[in-house]
DRENNUPA-534456 format. One record per residue (C-alpha): residue number from 1; residue in three letters; z negated, y, x negated. Coordinates in Angstrom, 2 decimals, m for minus. Last residue first. Example, Ala and Ser with C-alpha at 12.3 -4.5 7.8 and 13.67 -1.06 7.14 Angstrom:
2
<resi:2&resn:SER&z:m7.14&y:m1.06&x:m13.67> .
<resi:1&resn:ALA&z:m7.80&y:m4.50&x:m12.30> .
! end
This chain:
239
<resi:239&resn:GLN&z:m187.91&y:76.74&x:m86.54> .
<resi:238&resn:THR&z:m190.34&y:79.30&x:m87.90> .
<resi:237&resn:ILE&z:m193.25&y:77.31&x:m86.57> .
<resi:236&resn:ASP&z:m192.89&y:74.64&x:m89.27> .
<resi:235&resn:LYS&z:m194.33&y:71.50&x:m87.75> .
<resi:234&resn:GLY&z:m191.22&y:69.34&x:m87.87> .
<resi:233&resn:ARG&z:m192.71&y:66.88&x:m90.31> .
<resi:232&resn:ILE&z:m190.03&y:67.69&x:m92.86> .
<resi:231&resn:MET&z:m190.58&y:71.41&x:m92.35> .
<resi:230&resn:LYS&z:m194.32&y:71.05&x:m92.76> .
<resi:229&resn:ILE&z:m193.81&y:69.06&x:m95.97> .
<resi:228&resn:ILE&z:m191.49&y:71.76&x:m97.31> .
<resi:227&resn:VAL&z:m194.09&y:74.45&x:m96.64> .
<resi:226&resn:PRO&z:m196.79&y:72.37&x:m98.36> .
<resi:225&resn:LEU&z:m194.49&y:71.94&x:m101.41> .
<resi:224&resn:VAL&z:m193.94&y:75.70&x:m101.94> .
<resi:223&resn:ALA&z:m196.79&y:76.07&x:m104.42> .
<resi:222&resn:LEU&z:m195.97&y:72.76&x:m106.13> .
<resi:221&resn:CYS&z:m192.39&y:73.93&x:m106.61> .
<resi:220&resn:SER&z:m193.64&y:77.17&x:m108.13> .
<resi:219&resn:LEU&z:m195.86&y:75.19&x:m110.52> .
<resi:218&resn:GLY&z:m192.82&y:73.21&x:m111.62> .
<resi:217&resn:ILE&z:m190.80&y:76.39&x:m112.07> .
<resi:216&resn:LEU&z:m193.59&y:77.73&x:m114.27> .
<resi:215&resn:PRO&z:m193.56&y:74.46&x:m116.26> .
<resi:214&resn:TRP&z:m189.79&y:74.93&x:m116.64> .
<resi:213&resn:PHE&z:m190.02&y:78.48&x:m117.98> .
<resi:212&resn:VAL&z:m192.61&y:77.90&x:m120.69> .
<resi:211&resn:ALA&z:m191.17&y:75.08&x:m122.79> .
<resi:210&resn:PRO&z:m187.65&y:76.06&x:m121.67> .
<resi:209&resn:GLU&z:m187.98&y:79.62&x:m123.06> .
<resi:208&resn:PHE&z:m187.82&y:82.16&x:m120.25> .
<resi:207&resn:ILE&z:m191.44&y:83.26&x:m120.78> .
<resi:206&resn:ILE&z:m190.59&y:83.84&x:m124.44> .
<resi:205&resn:GLY&z:m188.32&y:86.74&x:m123.57> .
<resi:204&resn:LEU&z:m190.80&y:89.21&x:m125.02> .
<resi:203&resn:ASP&z:m190.20&y:87.86&x:m128.53> .
<resi:202&resn:PRO&z:m192.38&y:90.15&x:m130.62> .
<resi:201&resn:THR&z:m190.81&y:92.63&x:m133.06> .
<resi:200&resn:GLY&z:m190.60&y:92.34&x:m136.84> .
<resi:199&resn:GLY&z:m191.85&y:94.40&x:m139.76> .
<resi:198&resn:ARG&z:m193.34&y:91.45&x:m141.65> .
<resi:197&resn:ASP&z:m196.89&y:92.77&x:m141.38> .
<resi:196&resn:PHE&z:m196.44&y:93.87&x:m137.78> .
<resi:195&resn:VAL&z:m195.39&y:90.36&x:m136.71> .
<resi:194&resn:ALA&z:m198.38&y:88.85&x:m138.55> .
<resi:193&resn:GLY&z:m200.76&y:91.17&x:m136.70> .
<resi:192&resn:LEU&z:m198.88&y:90.57&x:m133.45> .
<resi:191&resn:GLY&z:m199.98&y:86.94&x:m133.23> .
<resi:190&resn:ALA&z:m202.64&y:87.49&x:m130.58> .
<resi:189&resn:GLY&z:m200.09&y:89.47&x:m128.59> .
<resi:188&resn:VAL&z:m197.90&y:86.39&x:m128.21> .
<resi:187&resn:SER&z:m200.96&y:84.47&x:m127.00> .
<resi:186&resn:THR&z:m201.62&y:87.22&x:m124.49> .
<resi:185&resn:TYR&z:m198.02&y:86.94&x:m123.28> .
<resi:184&resn:VAL&z:m198.31&y:83.21&x:m122.56> .
<resi:183&resn:VAL&z:m201.86&y:83.35&x:m121.17> .
<resi:182&resn:ALA&z:m200.97&y:86.16&x:m118.78> .
<resi:181&resn:GLY&z:m197.85&y:84.37&x:m117.56> .
<resi:180&resn:PRO&z:m199.77&y:81.20&x:m116.74> .
<resi:179&resn:VAL&z:m202.85&y:82.97&x:m115.27> .
<resi:178&resn:ILE&z:m200.96&y:85.27&x:m112.90> .
<resi:177&resn:GLY&z:m201.30&y:82.96&x:m109.90> .
<resi:176&resn:LEU&z:m205.03&y:82.42&x:m110.32> .
<resi:175&resn:ALA&z:m206.16&y:86.05&x:m110.15> .
<resi:174&resn:THR&z:m203.44&y:87.02&x:m107.68> .
<resi:173&resn:SER&z:m203.92&y:84.05&x:m105.35> .
<resi:172&resn:VAL&z:m207.70&y:84.59&x:m105.28> .
<resi:171&resn:VAL&z:m207.51&y:88.36&x:m104.72> .
<resi:170&resn:PHE&z:m204.80&y:88.18&x:m102.05> .
<resi:169&resn:ARG&z:m206.58&y:85.42&x:m100.17> .
<resi:168&resn:HIS&z:m209.83&y:87.41&x:m100.21> .
<resi:167&resn:LEU&z:m208.06&y:90.56&x:m98.97> .
<resi:166&resn:PRO&z:m206.55&y:88.94&x:m95.89> .
<resi:165&resn:VAL&z:m202.71&y:89.06&x:m95.72> .
<resi:164&resn:GLY&z:m201.52&y:91.49&x:m93.05> .
<resi:163&resn:VAL&z:m197.74&y:91.45&x:m93.58> .
<resi:162&resn:PHE&z:m197.40&y:94.83&x:m95.31> .
<resi:161&resn:ALA&z:m200.27&y:94.30&x:m97.72> .
<resi:160&resn:PRO&z:m198.90&y:90.89&x:m98.75> .
<resi:159&resn:ILE&z:m195.52&y:92.50&x:m99.60> .
<resi:158&resn:LEU&z:m197.02&y:95.32&x:m101.68> .
<resi:157&resn:ASN&z:m198.72&y:93.47&x:m104.52> .
<resi:156&resn:ALA&z:m195.89&y:90.98&x:m105.13> .
<resi:155&resn:VAL&z:m193.51&y:93.94&x:m105.21> .
<resi:154&resn:PHE&z:m195.68&y:95.58&x:m107.88> .
<resi:153&resn:PHE&z:m195.47&y:92.44&x:m110.03> .
<resi:152&resn:PRO&z:m191.69&y:92.16&x:m109.87> .
<resi:151&resn:VAL&z:m190.52&y:88.74&x:m108.54> .
<resi:150&resn:ALA&z:m188.10&y:87.10&x:m111.01> .
<resi:149&resn:PRO&z:m190.90&y:85.35&x:m112.95> .
<resi:148&resn:VAL&z:m191.74&y:83.11&x:m109.94> .
<resi:147&resn:LEU&z:m195.45&y:82.29&x:m110.22> .
<resi:146&resn:ARG&z:m196.91&y:85.24&x:m108.37> .
<resi:145&resn:ILE&z:m194.41&y:85.15&x:m105.50> .
<resi:144&resn:LEU&z:m195.05&y:81.41&x:m105.12> .
<resi:143&resn:PHE&z:m198.83&y:81.70&x:m105.15> .
<resi:142&resn:LEU&z:m198.77&y:84.09&x:m102.20> .
<resi:141&resn:MET&z:m196.16&y:82.06&x:m100.32> .
<resi:140&resn:SER&z:m198.12&y:78.83&x:m100.63> .
<resi:139&resn:TRP&z:m201.42&y:80.41&x:m99.63> .
<resi:138&resn:GLN&z:m199.86&y:82.26&x:m96.69> .
<resi:137&resn:ASN&z:m197.99&y:79.35&x:m95.12> .
<resi:136&resn:ALA&z:m198.82&y:79.69&x:m91.42> .
<resi:135&resn:ASP&z:m199.16&y:83.48&x:m91.63> .
<resi:134&resn:ILE&z:m195.79&y:83.78&x:m93.35> .
<resi:133&resn:GLY&z:m194.13&y:81.66&x:m90.66> .
<resi:132&resn:GLU&z:m195.82&y:83.66&x:m87.90> .
<resi:131&resn:LYS&z:m194.52&y:86.91&x:m89.42> .
<resi:130&resn:ILE&z:m190.99&y:85.47&x:m89.74> .
<resi:129&resn:LYS&z:m191.11&y:84.19&x:m86.17> .
<resi:128&resn:LYS&z:m192.23&y:87.61&x:m84.88> .
<resi:127&resn:VAL&z:m189.37&y:89.34&x:m86.67> .
<resi:126&resn:ARG&z:m186.89&y:86.74&x:m85.37> .
<resi:125&resn:GLY&z:m187.61&y:87.34&x:m81.69> .
<resi:124&resn:GLN&z:m190.48&y:89.41&x:m80.37> .
<resi:123&resn:SER&z:m192.82&y:92.03&x:m81.75> .
<resi:122&resn:VAL&z:m196.52&y:92.16&x:m80.92> .
<resi:121&resn:ASP&z:m197.67&y:90.65&x:m84.22> .
<resi:120&resn:MET&z:m194.99&y:92.51&x:m86.21> .
<resi:119&resn:LYS&z:m196.28&y:95.83&x:m84.87> .
<resi:118&resn:ALA&z:m199.84&y:94.91&x:m85.89> .
<resi:117&resn:ALA&z:m198.67&y:93.92&x:m89.37> .
<resi:116&resn:LEU&z:m196.84&y:97.23&x:m89.77> .
<resi:115&resn:ARG&z:m199.88&y:99.15&x:m88.58> .
<resi:114&resn:ASP&z:m202.24&y:97.37&x:m90.94> .
<resi:113&resn:GLY&z:m199.84&y:97.67&x:m93.87> .
<resi:112&resn:LEU&z:m199.05&y:101.37&x:m93.71> .
<resi:111&resn:GLY&z:m201.70&y:103.52&x:m95.35> .
<resi:110&resn:TRP&z:m204.67&y:101.18&x:m95.39> .
<resi:109&resn:ARG&z:m202.51&y:98.23&x:m96.39> .
<resi:108&resn:ALA&z:m200.67&y:100.12&x:m99.12> .
<resi:107&resn:ALA&z:m203.82&y:101.61&x:m100.60> .
<resi:106&resn:LEU&z:m205.62&y:98.28&x:m100.35> .
<resi:105&resn:PHE&z:m202.82&y:96.39&x:m102.11> .
<resi:104&resn:LEU&z:m202.48&y:99.04&x:m104.83> .
<resi:103&resn:ILE&z:m206.19&y:98.91&x:m105.61> .
<resi:102&resn:VAL&z:m206.18&y:95.10&x:m105.39> .
<resi:101&resn:ALA&z:m203.31&y:94.89&x:m107.89> .
<resi:100&resn:GLY&z:m205.18&y:97.14&x:m110.29> .
<resi:99&resn:ILE&z:m208.28&y:94.96&x:m110.11> .
<resi:98&resn:THR&z:m206.18&y:91.81&x:m110.59> .
<resi:97&resn:ALA&z:m204.29&y:93.22&x:m113.58> .
<resi:96&resn:GLY&z:m207.49&y:94.33&x:m115.29> .
<resi:95&resn:THR&z:m209.22&y:90.98&x:m114.74> .
<resi:94&resn:ILE&z:m206.18&y:88.95&x:m115.80> .
<resi:93&resn:ASN&z:m205.81&y:90.96&x:m118.99> .
<resi:92&resn:PHE&z:m209.50&y:90.67&x:m119.81> .
<resi:91&resn:LEU&z:m209.41&y:86.90&x:m119.25> .
<resi:90&resn:ALA&z:m206.27&y:86.58&x:m121.39> .
<resi:89&resn:GLY&z:m208.03&y:88.48&x:m124.19> .
<resi:88&resn:PRO&z:m211.05&y:86.16&x:m124.08> .
<resi:87&resn:PHE&z:m209.26&y:84.11&x:m125.31> .
<resi:86&resn:THR&z:m205.76&y:84.70&x:m126.65> .
<resi:85&resn:ASN&z:m207.16&y:87.15&x:m129.21> .
<resi:84&resn:PHE&z:m209.22&y:90.25&x:m128.32> .
<resi:83&resn:LEU&z:m207.33&y:93.17&x:m129.84> .
<resi:82&resn:PHE&z:m203.83&y:91.72&x:m130.26> .
<resi:81&resn:GLY&z:m204.10&y:89.60&x:m127.13> .
<resi:80&resn:GLY&z:m205.09&y:92.55&x:m124.98> .
<resi:79&resn:THR&z:m202.46&y:94.66&x:m126.69> .
<resi:78&resn:LEU&z:m199.81&y:92.13&x:m125.69> .
<resi:77&resn:THR&z:m200.89&y:92.58&x:m122.08> .
<resi:76&resn:ILE&z:m200.65&y:96.34&x:m122.50> .
<resi:75&resn:ILE&z:m197.14&y:95.93&x:m123.89> .
<resi:74&resn:THR&z:m196.20&y:93.78&x:m120.89> .
<resi:73&resn:ALA&z:m197.49&y:96.48&x:m118.55> .
<resi:72&resn:GLY&z:m195.00&y:98.89&x:m120.15> .
<resi:71&resn:PRO&z:m193.90&y:100.99&x:m117.20> .
<resi:70&resn:ILE&z:m196.83&y:102.31&x:m115.16> .
<resi:69&resn:SER&z:m197.04&y:100.65&x:m111.74> .
<resi:68&resn:PHE&z:m199.76&y:103.08&x:m110.63> .
<resi:67&resn:ALA&z:m202.19&y:100.32&x:m109.66> .
<resi:66&resn:THR&z:m201.14&y:98.19&x:m112.63> .
<resi:65&resn:ALA&z:m201.54&y:100.94&x:m115.21> .
<resi:64&resn:MET&z:m204.84&y:101.91&x:m113.59> .
<resi:63&resn:ALA&z:m206.16&y:98.35&x:m113.86> .
<resi:62&resn:TYR&z:m204.93&y:97.95&x:m117.44> .
<resi:61&resn:ILE&z:m206.63&y:101.19&x:m118.46> .
<resi:60&resn:GLY&z:m209.89&y:100.11&x:m116.81> .
<resi:59&resn:ILE&z:m209.74&y:96.67&x:m118.44> .
<resi:58&resn:PHE&z:m209.19&y:98.30&x:m121.84> .
<resi:57&resn:VAL&z:m211.99&y:100.80&x:m121.34> .
<resi:56&resn:ALA&z:m214.45&y:98.07&x:m120.35> .
<resi:55&resn:VAL&z:m213.43&y:95.90&x:m123.32> .
<resi:54&resn:SER&z:m213.70&y:98.86&x:m125.70> .
<resi:53&resn:LEU&z:m217.14&y:99.69&x:m124.33> .
<resi:52&resn:ILE&z:m218.38&y:96.19&x:m125.14> .
<resi:51&resn:PRO&z:m216.91&y:96.10&x:m128.65> .
<resi:50&resn:ALA&z:m217.82&y:99.66&x:m129.71> .
<resi:49&resn:ALA&z:m217.23&y:100.09&x:m133.46> .
<resi:48&resn:ASP&z:m215.11&y:96.95&x:m133.87> .
<resi:47&resn:ARG&z:m212.86&y:97.79&x:m130.94> .
<resi:46&resn:TYR&z:m212.51&y:101.42&x:m132.04> .
<resi:45&resn:GLY&z:m211.52&y:100.35&x:m135.56> .
<resi:44&resn:ILE&z:m209.02&y:97.82&x:m134.21> .
<resi:43&resn:LEU&z:m207.44&y:100.50&x:m132.04> .
<resi:42&resn:ALA&z:m207.28&y:103.02&x:m134.90> .
<resi:41&resn:ASP&z:m205.73&y:100.45&x:m137.24> .
<resi:40&resn:ARG&z:m203.06&y:99.38&x:m134.72> .
<resi:39&resn:ASN&z:m202.05&y:102.91&x:m133.75> .
<resi:38&resn:GLN&z:m198.52&y:102.93&x:m135.20> .
<resi:37&resn:LYS&z:m197.82&y:99.35&x:m134.12> .
<resi:36&resn:LEU&z:m199.03&y:99.97&x:m130.59> .
<resi:35&resn:THR&z:m196.84&y:103.04&x:m130.33> .
<resi:34&resn:GLU&z:m193.85&y:101.04&x:m131.64> .
<resi:33&resn:PHE&z:m194.43&y:98.28&x:m129.08> .
<resi:32&resn:SER&z:m194.29&y:100.85&x:m126.32> .
<resi:31&resn:VAL&z:m196.43&y:102.73&x:m123.84> .
<resi:30&resn:VAL&z:m195.34&y:106.25&x:m124.75> .
<resi:29&resn:GLY&z:m191.62&y:105.78&x:m124.06> .
<resi:28&resn:ARG&z:m191.89&y:107.16&x:m120.55> .
<resi:27&resn:LEU&z:m195.48&y:108.28&x:m120.09> .
<resi:26&resn:LEU&z:m195.01&y:111.69&x:m118.48> .
<resi:25&resn:TRP&z:m192.13&y:111.01&x:m116.11> .
<resi:24&resn:ALA&z:m192.82&y:107.42&x:m115.05> .
<resi:23&resn:ALA&z:m196.54&y:108.22&x:m114.93> .
<resi:22&resn:ALA&z:m195.96&y:111.24&x:m112.68> .
<resi:21&resn:VAL&z:m193.75&y:109.28&x:m110.28> .
<resi:20&resn:VAL&z:m196.18&y:106.35&x:m110.12> .
<resi:19&resn:GLY&z:m199.12&y:108.72&x:m109.66> .
<resi:18&resn:LEU&z:m197.36&y:110.48&x:m106.80> .
<resi:17&resn:VAL&z:m196.74&y:107.10&x:m105.15> .
<resi:16&resn:ILE&z:m200.37&y:106.06&x:m105.66> .
<resi:15&resn:LEU&z:m201.62&y:109.38&x:m104.31> .
<resi:14&resn:ILE&z:m199.44&y:108.95&x:m101.21> .
<resi:13&resn:LEU&z:m200.78&y:105.43&x:m100.75> .
<resi:12&resn:PRO&z:m204.36&y:106.67&x:m100.94> .
<resi:11&resn:MET&z:m203.55&y:109.55&x:m98.53> .
<resi:10&resn:ARG&z:m201.87&y:107.40&x:m95.87> .
<resi:9&resn:ARG&z:m204.99&y:106.89&x:m93.81> .
<resi:8&resn:LEU&z:m205.88&y:110.55&x:m94.24> .
<resi:7&resn:PHE&z:m202.45&y:111.61&x:m92.95> .
<resi:6&resn:PRO&z:m202.60&y:109.23&x:m89.98> .
<resi:5&resn:HIS&z:m205.96&y:110.63&x:m88.79> .
<resi:4&resn:SER&z:m208.45&y:107.78&x:m88.50> .
<resi:3&resn:LEU&z:m210.91&y:109.59&x:m90.72> .
<resi:2&resn:ALA&z:m211.09&y:112.32&x:m88.14> .
<resi:1&resn:MET&z:m210.33&y:115.93&x:m89.08> .
! end
């Protein structure tokens, strides 16, 4: 069977989908704040006994959780801060999330993305204009979907794969675009020890606090600014 056979091309994406379904069924409720609280001493002990290996394992777990869209990614991010502090914890979180995002991106692009992008290139009318508009403003659009809190992370991984975004642009925009959110939640995780001691729960809605939310909106506006400038100058090809 040739490697170009449609089934083989879609196999990575099929495995991802099956993994998502299995994870949603088997791990529901497992990745939680309560689980982290109950295993805090064991996790700290493992980190102290094997610091380098624990970092590698953590990044690998984060990458797989991202690739398979396992519920509870925020808890994993908090764990990164809890175990490794805000820095280098944020760096480990960003690395794991980026690797997982690339895995999902490549699976989607290999399975469907290349063909969808090719069909959009040869299409006519509004579909073609939308594709050309995305191509003309890729950097802005990629950063925008990373910075806007309302865009689910797995959606931001799939859309670029389906419109033919180059891998290097996806990697750079992902790694840099998730920095603000990663730093915020990692810093929350770094303070979990005190939260555990007083029997409380972390404030996961902190990203919507004015001090955090409005800077993110500002960054989003900067990301979309080049598109607005093109429109003002009359160079936007979607018109």
